[in-house]
N, C-alpha and C positions, 0 to 999 in steps of 0.2 A: 519355428521358434522354440525354444527350450526355457532359457532364461534372459529375462530382462534386470535392470539395476532402476535405481530410484534415489536421486538427491535431493536436499534443499540447499540453495544458494540464496545470498544476500542476507537483509534486514527480514527478521523472524514476522510472520503475520498470522493470526489469530485463524484456524482453518488449513493451516499448513499440515498439520498431525490427520485430519478428516480427508485431506487428498493421500498421504501416503497410505492410510486405510483402505481406501478404495481402489488405489492402484494395487496394491498384494492379495486383496480379496478377490479384485476382479481377475487378476492373473491366474490367483488359486482357482478360481472358477473353471479356468482354461486349462486347469492345469501346468500352469509356468510358474518355473521358480524364480523367488526376486533375492536380488542383494540390495540390501540399503548401502550407501555411500554416507559414510560419518562425514562431518565437515566439509560440504561442499566439494569445491574441485581439490582443496586441499587433502581431501579425503582420497580424491582419484588417485593422485601423484605419489600417496605414502601407502596406498593398497589398503586401507582404513574400512572393507569390506565386510558387512555381518548378512547372516541370512535371515529374511524376515520372513514369515508365514502367518495364517491368518489368524493363530492365537496370538502371536506376538504382537498384534496391532488391535488386539481388544482393549476396550475401554480407554481408546486415546482421543475419540472423536470430539468429545468435549476440551480438549487441554488445548490450551493456547501454545504458543511457540512451539518448536519440534524437536521432535523424539531423535531426528539425525544429526539435530546440532548444526551450526552454520557459523562458518568462518574464512575471512580473506585468505587469499591467495595469491602472494605475488611472484609464485616458480611457474601458475597455468599461464599466462600470455607470453612465458619464453619458448622457443621452440622446443626445447629440450624438455621443460615442463609437459607441455600438451604430447610427445612422443611417448614421456612415460605412464601419461594416463592414457591415452590409447593401450601401450603395452599389455597394463595391469587388466582393461577391459578386456582385453582378446585372451590373454591366461586365463580370466576366471572364466570365459565361455559367452561371455554377456552379449549378446544381441542387439540389444533397443536399450536405451537411456533414456529416462523420463525427469526433466530437469524441473523443480516448481522454484520461482521467483522471481526476478525482474529483469530490465531491462539488460544490463549488465549479462546476466546467468545465460540469458538467451545467447547474447554474442559467444560465450565461451560453447555454448552447446553447436554454434553454424561451424566452429572451427573442428569439432568432432566430427559434426556431418559431414563438414568436407572430405574426411579423412576415413569415410566410409562407415561409421557407426550411425545407425539413425536416432535421432533423437526427436522428442517430443516436448515442446514446451506447455507448463501449465503456468500463468501467470498469478501473484502472488505478491501483493506489494499495497501496503497500508495505504499509499498514494493515489492510485487509482488512476496513475499517469501512463499505461501500456495502451497501445493504439490498437484498433482490431478484437476490442472486446467491452462491453458496455461496465461489467466491473471485473477487478483483482480480488483474487481471496484476503480477505483481512480488511477491506475498504468499510466494510456496514458493521464489521464489531467497533473498528476505529470510530466511526461516528457515532453510535451508538453511547461509546465511552465518554465521547466529548460533551453530547447533548445532556449525559448526566451530569458531568461537573459543572457544564452551565446552568443547569437546574439547581443545582447548589450551591454555586456561585452566587445565584440570581437571590435567594433568601437572604444572602447577607447585605448585599447592592440593594434591598429594597427597605430591610430594617437601619441601614445607615445613609441612605439616599447617597450611594457612591456612582460613581464610573469605575469601572470595572476593564481593562483590557486583559482580553484572554490570548495566550500566544497556543497554537495548535501546528501540527509539524505539515513539512508542505514546501520545502525550499522553493520548488523549481512549479509546482501546482498544488492549486489552490482549491483541491475538488472538497478536503476534509475541512477546511475552513468555512467554505459555501454551503456543503452539505448541513453542514454541525452549524451552521449560522442560521440558517432558515429553519430547520428543524427547532432550533431551541429559542427561536424568536429574537436573537440579537438585535439589537437596535443598527449596528453597525459592521460588516463584512470587510476585510480587507485582504485581496490576493494577488498573488502577484501579475496574474494575466490581465488585471485593471492598475491602474496609475491610480496612486493615491494621494489623494487631495485630502490633507490635512485639517487645513482651513476650510472646506466643506463639514468634514466630519465635527469639527467643534461648532459649526453654525446649526447641521443637526439636532445636536445634542443640545445645543441653548433650545431650540425651535419645541423639542420635546418636554423640555422641562416647564415651558410654557403652555403646554399642552395638559400637564397637570402630570407628567412621567415622575415616579419619585426616583428612578434609578435610570442607568444606561450599559448596556454590556458590548462592548468592540472586539468581535473574534478576528484576529490577527495569525495569519498564514505566516511561518519562521520567514518563507522568502523574500516576504513584503521589503522593499527597503529601497534606498540607493537614490531614486529618483522620486523622493516624494514632491507633489506637487503644493506650494507653499512659500509664503512672500519672502523665506530665506532657508538658504541652503543646511540640507538635513541630510547627513550623507552616512548615518547610521543606520541600520535595518531593525535596532533593537526594540522588542517590546515596552521596554523601560523608557527610551527615547520618545516612543509616543506617546505613554503615558506622563509623561513629564512635558510634554508640547500641548496636550490637551489639557491637564491640569494651569497651566501658565495660560492658556489662551481662554480658558472656560471660568476660571476661579473655583471649578468643582473637585471635592474630596476626589482623588484617585487613585486604585490600586493596579496591581498588574500581578497575575496568575501564568507562570508557563506550566502546561500541564507537561512536557517530556513525554520521558518514555512510557510513561503510564498507559499512554495510548495503543503501545504494540503489543501489552499482554492482556490476559482476560480470557473466561470462556467465548468460543465465537458464536455469535447469534446462529437462530437455524438458517438465516439465508447462506450466512457463509459456511455453514455445514452441508449444506444442498449443493452450492455451486462448486465446492470443492470434490464433492462425490461423485458428482456429472462428469465433472474434467476429468479429475482423477480414472473413474471407468474406461472415456473414452480415449484418452491417450493410450490403454493399456491397446483397447480395440485397433487404434490405429496403428500399432507396433505388428500387431499379427497382421494386419492386411499386407504389412511390408512397405508402411509409409513412415519417411524420415523427412526432418528439416520443415517442422509445422509449429506452430503454437494453436491450442484450443483457445475459443475464448466464447463467453455468453453474447449473442447480439438478437436482441428483441426476445428473449427469453431462450431463444434455442443454442446448441452447442454449435459453435462454426470453428472450421481449422483454417487457418493462414499460413501461407510461407512466411518461414522466418523473414525473409530477405525484403518480403511484400512488406511485411508490418515494419519492419526498420525505415521504410521509406515514407513511412506516413509518421505524423504527430497525431498525437491526442489534443482536439480540439473540444476547449468547453462550451456549453450551452450555455452564455451569458442572461438568456431570460431568466435562469435561477438567479442570477445575483440583481437582474431589475425587481424580480417578484419580491425577494428578499429585502430588497429596500423598500420596496412601493407599503410592503404589508407592514414594516418599523415606523412608518413615517406619521402613521396616524394613531 
């Protein structure tokens, strides 16, 4: 093997740059050439390749986002788009491709694998919803960002004796809300995996005030909604609708904060940098061994490889013991 390529795709996640750095420097150690693909699958189709070397990835381990950029591609799902991507890779002499991204990115990688390009996937998504890995790159940083925001909101909530509803990312996964809510000491956590009973939420808020609590923090994943378990129909998932319902039911002053894309940015934590570095290095080693069609992940602190097809047959399940613990600790 003489040359490999690396791209980032999907939503950006803190730690992607650390993974790119690990790929390039591990490849350099083994005297492999590396091409960086700009703008993900769009760049594959439009031949947006740049040469990378150990010096070109200096001083990026601490940076959020991705130096290779990320963009959607409406062309890649088409047979013509895939043929163009494969042709460009082969003409560039690329013998293996590392894809840093999420579920959709890996599906694109499987199409390239089927065409004979060895592909290794590195999970990078702040939602942490990829199976066969305990953590995906970016999750730990995002949780810490949310916890920092909760800490600051709590100061104001305490000063004004208010309820604050804090919406975090997670359209289909409640990992960010649950971990940040538990670490931030939130009184209530609402996640897509558990039906939301807003009447119960209101009762617990009132009970907390009777115990002497001066405020209440409700952390809500953006995907919560539709099937709220209440005494009446509530068909919107907006955190503002939740806040209005809680205010009307309890009579307490309520405010809503939507954290939005601030959760994606920032310097990656030490854990994200280390995990990204380990995954990036292992991905290169697997390509050198002639392996393809795998994703690497962290399972009980060890780096494990799982066939992409097997990963797609699974669904990541949440340990609801964390959910139970969050509510037990908040009930006192």
